[in-house]
N, C-alpha and C positions, 0 to 999 in steps of 0.2 A: 624449574621447568614444568612443575605441576600445573601452573596457571595456563601455560600454552597447551599442555595436553588436555586439560579440562575444556578449554575453549575449542580445541580441535575436535575433541570427542563430541561436545554438544553441537558444534557446527556440522559434523558428519551426520549425526542422527537427525537433526532438524533439516539438514540439507537434503537428505534422501526424500523426506516427506515433502519439503517445499518444491524440490525439483520435479517430482512426480505430479504434485498438485498443479504447479504452474504449467507443466507440459500438457496436462489434461485440459486445463482451461484454454490453453493455446489451441488444442484440437477442437474445442467447442466452437471456435469462430466459423469454420466452414459450415457447421450445422446451422448456426444463426443466420449466416449470410445466404444460405440456400433456402431455409425454411421461412424466413421473415422478410418482408419487404423493407425498404429503407425507412418508411414511415413507422412500421411495427417495431423495427429494431430501435429506432429513435425513441419511441414511446417506452419500450421495455427498459432501455438504458437509462432514461430519465427517472423511471420508477426505482430502478436499482440504486441510482445515485441519491435519490430522495431518501431511501432506506438508510444508506450510508450516512446521510446527514442527520436523520432523526434518531438513529440508534444511540450515539453518545449523548445527544441532546435530551432525549426522554428517559434514558437510563442513568443520567448524571455521570457518564463515563466511569461507572462503578467497577467495571471489569478491570480497567487499568489500575484503579486504586487498590483493588483486592490483590492483583498481581504484585504490585510494588511492595505492599506491606507483608505479604506472605514471605517475601524474600528475607525479611527481618526475622531472625531466629527468636527474637523476644516475643513476637506476636503469636496469638492463638489462631491457627488456620481455620478451625471449626467456627470460631466466632466471626472471622472475616467472611467466610462463605455464607453464613447465615445473614449477614448484613447485605451481601450482594443479592441473594435470592429475594430478600424482603423488598429491597428497593426496586428491583426489576418487576416483581409481582405487583406492587402498588402502581408503578408507572404503566404497566400493561393494561390495568383496568381503566386508567384515565385515558390512555390512547384508544381503547376500544370505543369509548363514547365519541371520540373525535371521528373515528372511522365510520361509525354508524351515521353520524351527521353528514359526512361527505358522501357516503353511499346513497343516503336518502335523497340527496340533491342531484347527484350525477347519474344514478342508476347503473353505474358501470360495475360489473361483477369482479373486475380485477382488483378492486379495493379490498374485497374480502380476502383474496389470496395474498394481497400485499400485507394485511394485518398479521396473518399467520406466518408469513415470511419474516416479518419484523420480530415476532415473539421467538420463533425458533432460532433466529440469528442471535438474539440477545442472550438466551440461555446457553447456546453453543459457545459463544464467545466467553461467557463467565466461566463455564466449566473447563474450557480449554486453557484459559489464562491461569486458573487455579491449579490445574495439573502442571503447567509449566513452572509456576512459582514454587510448587512443592517438590520440584525435582523430577517429576514424571515426564522427562523429556521424550522418551520413546512413545509413551501413551499419547502425548500431545501431537507428536509427529504422525502417528498412525491414524489418529482421529481426523487429521486433515486429509490424509490419503483416502480414507473411507468416504469422506464427504465428496471428494473430487471424483472418485470412480462412480459413486451413486449418482452424482450430478450429471456426469457424462451419459450414463445409461438412461437416466430419467429424461434428460433433454432430448436424446435421440428418439425415444418412444413417444414423448408428448408432442414434440414439434415435427419430427420427420414422418412418423407413422400416423399419429392421431390428429395432427394439424391443429393443435389447440391455441396456437398463436401466443399472445402476451400472457394469457392465463396459464398456458403450459410452461412458459418461461419461468414464471413465479413459482408454480407448483413443483417444478424440478428442484428449486432451491429448498423448498419446504421439506421435501422428502430427504434430500441430502443432509440437511441440518438435523433432522430427526434421527437419522441413522447414526450420525456423529455423536449426538447427545446420548443415545442409548449405549454406545461403546464407552464413552467417558464415564457414564454412571456405573457400568459393570466393571470397569478397569481401575477406578480410583476408589479405594475403600473409604477414604475420608468423605467422599460424596455419599456413598451408600450408607455409612454409619453416622451421618450427620445428626448431631444432637443440638436442637435449637437453642441458640445462645445469642441474645441481642443486647448490645450495650449502647446506650445513647452517647456515651463519651467516646467509644471507639468509632461509632458511626460518624460523629463530627470530625474525628481525626482523619478518617478515610476520605470524607467529602471535602475537607479542606485541601486535600491533595488532588482529588479528581475533578472538582467543580471548575477550576481554571482550565481544564482540558476541554471543556465544552466550547468556549469561544475559540480555542485553538482548532477544534474540529470544524467549526463554522468557517474559520479563516482558510483551512485547507480545502474545504468544499469550494469556497470562492476562488481559490487559486487553481484548483484542478477541474472544476465542473461548471463554474459560472459561465464560462465561454460558450458551452453547449447551449445554454438557454438563450444567450445573446444571439448566437447563430440561428437558432430556431426562430427567434423573433424577427430577425432581419432577412434571413435567407430561406426560411422554411424548415419544417421538421425533417424533411428528406435529407437536406444537406447536413442537418444536425446528426442524423443517423449515420451518414457517411463519416462524419468527424468522430462520432462515438466508436465506429468500427476501427478506424485507423489508430485510435487511442489505445487499443488493446495490444498493438504490436510492440510498443516500448516496454511492455511487461516482460519481454524477452531478457532485458537487462536485469530485471528483478529476479529472474530465475537464477542468475549467477550471484547477485549480491544479497538477496533476501535470505539465502541459505546461511548467511553469516549474521545478519542483523539481530535476529531474535536470540541467538546464543550470546551475542555480544552484550545485549542488555543485562543478562545474568552475570557475565564475567566482569563487566565494568563496575557493577555494584559490588560484587564480591571482592574486587581488588582496590576499591576506593580508599581503604585505610592503609594499604601497603606503602612502605617508604619509597620504593622505586616505581610507583604507579605511573609516573610521567614517562619513564623509559618504556614501560609496557604499552601504554596508550600510543606512544609515538611509533613504535614498531608495527603495531596492529594497523594504525592508520596508513602507514606507507604501503603495506601489503594490500590492504582493502582498496585504496584509491587506485593502485596500479592495476589490480584485477578488473575494477570497474571500467577504467579507461581502455584497457586492452579489449575487454568484452564489447564495450560500446563501439570501438572503431571497427571491429570485425563484423558486428551485426549491421552496422551502417551500410557497408558495401554489399551485404547480402540481402538487404531489404527488397529490391526488385524481384528477387527469386523467391523469397519467403512469401511475399505478397501474392504470388501466383497460386499458392496453395491456400493461404488463409483467407484472402479476399476474393470471393467468388462473384461472378456476374458483374453487375454495374459497380460493385464496391471496389473492384481492382484499380480503376482509374484514379482512385483517391490516394494511392500509395505515395504519390509525390509529396504529400504533406507530412509524411512520417519522419523524415530525417531530423527536422527541427524539434519534433516532439520527443524523439529519442535523445537528443542533446539535453532537453529539459529533464528527462528521466535520469540522466547521469548526474546532473546538478542535484536532483532530488535525492540520489544516493548519498551525496556529500552532506546534504542538509539533515538527513536522518542520522548519519554518524555523529555529527556535531550536536544535533538535538538530543541525543541520548545522554549527554553530560548534564542536561537539565534534570533528567530522571535520576541520575546518580546523586545530585545535590538536592533532590526533591524540590527544585525551584520551578514549579509548573507555571508560575506567573510569567517568568521570563520567556518561556517557550511560546506563550500566547502572544507576547509582544512581537516576537520575530515573525511568526506566521501571519500576524495581523498586517504587518508592513507589506509582506508579500501579497496578501489578499487585496489590499487597497491598490497596490501597483497593478495587479492583474485586472481588477474590476475597472479601474479608470482607463487603462490602455485598451481593454476590450470595447468599452463604450465608444472610445474615439476611433479605434482602428478597424473593428469588424465592419461597420457601415462603409468604410472606404475600401478595404481589401479582403473582405469575406474571411475565409479560413486563415489566410496568411496573417491577417490582423490578430487573430487569436493565438497563432503560433508565436508572433513577436511578443505578445503580452505574457505568454507562458514562460518564455526564456527570460524575459526581464524580471518577472516576479521571483523565479527561482534563484536568479543571480542575487537579488536583494536579500533573500532568506539566507543563502549560503554565506554571503559576506558578513551579515550581522552575527550569525551563529558561530562562525569561525572567530570573530573578534571576541565574543563572550566566552567561548571555550578556552581561548588562549589566556584570558584573564583568570579563569578558574584552574585550568590545567595547561600550562604552557608547553604543549606538545611540539616536538621538533621533527621536521621532515625536509626533504629536498624541494624547496619552494620553486626553484627554477624549472625543474622537470615537471612537477605537478601542474603548475600554472601554464607553462608553455604547452603541455599536452591538452589542457582544456581549450586553449586558443586554437590549437590544431584540430581538435575534435569539432569545434564550431565551424571552422573553415571546411572540414570534410562534409559536414551536414549541409552546408551551403552548396558545395560542389555537387552533391547527390541530388539536391533539389532542382538544380539546373536541368537535369534529365537530358544531358547531351554526352556524346562520346568523350569529349575533352574533359567534361566534368567528372565522368567515371574514372578516367585515367588519373586525374588529379587526386581523387578520393583514395584510389588504391595506393598511390605514393605516400599520401599523408598517413594512411592507416599503417603502412609499413614503418614509418618513422615513429609513430606512437608506440607500436609494438616493441620496437627495438629499444627505445628510451626506457620504457617501463619494465621491460624484461631485465635489462641491466640493473635497474633499481631494485627489483625483486631479488636478483641474485646477490647483490651486495648486502641487502638487508638480511637474507637468510644466512650468509656467511658470518654475520655478526652474532 
């Protein structure tokens, strides 16, 4: 039972931090939609997503590599952290030259803020992943809470009071990341007492793991963000801003599921050598999928009401596009669960292939459908790409770890959830009633599944 207690304990600690963090990010949306125009929000969101793209690309995904090898008791954490800091430091200097060139050409001041946002996010990610890998789960969780609270306060002051627009949007992230870094430094003695130790052999070992994650990140970017650039090109940056705003709503599902995912990474690696690991993995997947499906079905029928609070002004009318995005988010939860087994086996090359197939699907369908159906074309592409990723990852996972679960309930629930999202998109009274009935069926089916699993 210790494995379940450890997982539950880690999930509880990380869950508190993630829940509060996601909740604060959720409350940021009214500030963004009140303080920024659709064009400004579209520009800010594109910069934010550009940073998310460049971060693993320019830092060689070293934070993920450090985290994975710190979990191995045989490795020296001090040496791994030294490798991470060295690589990020070198990459930061190279990126500085690129930003100077871009700034000289465009004369836009937000590129300066963008650079410091990138640097602060790179070091915050490294220190946070190091803390998590060395077992400082509470510190890891609190650092996220600090960043979220400071981000909320900074965003309100810089956007609502000082009206700094896109520059204020980026500056708020810089301040929040800096506060989180300071807390991690003061709370983790391994970071404070770092003794420089750099090994070429160890660096190669970590990079062999982390480098394949770069094309994986590029593929995820193409899957999740490429559609916004296509919409901006064909429909204007204003509509891209609306699409970016509604993309934040599916994060509500992650409030429920992400409280589990980060602790699951640790437990799945820890139990990878256990004889009964298949039983453990199977039970956890059953509970995880049931919670994700129940949460998704409930949030779907609440979207019109949630949107009245989150999407202010002209943004509110765009809520109609959210249901299908939410369904994509549920598929994303499944893809993350199955994708974690590539981390267990240290097979990062395989995870790249699966994400690449999804990215190609999304890009091709966006190019074809967005000019025809605007945002609806992007929604279709998103659902299709995540279905491709989940299907391939489930197949690969079953080959490595043949987990057992009630396929009829899980698969039928996914189909019902898709129908529920279609019913909500119709934005008619009969559609709402149909969605309520479907949601009830999903809740009943998966609640019974949870009860039967817990009894075992």
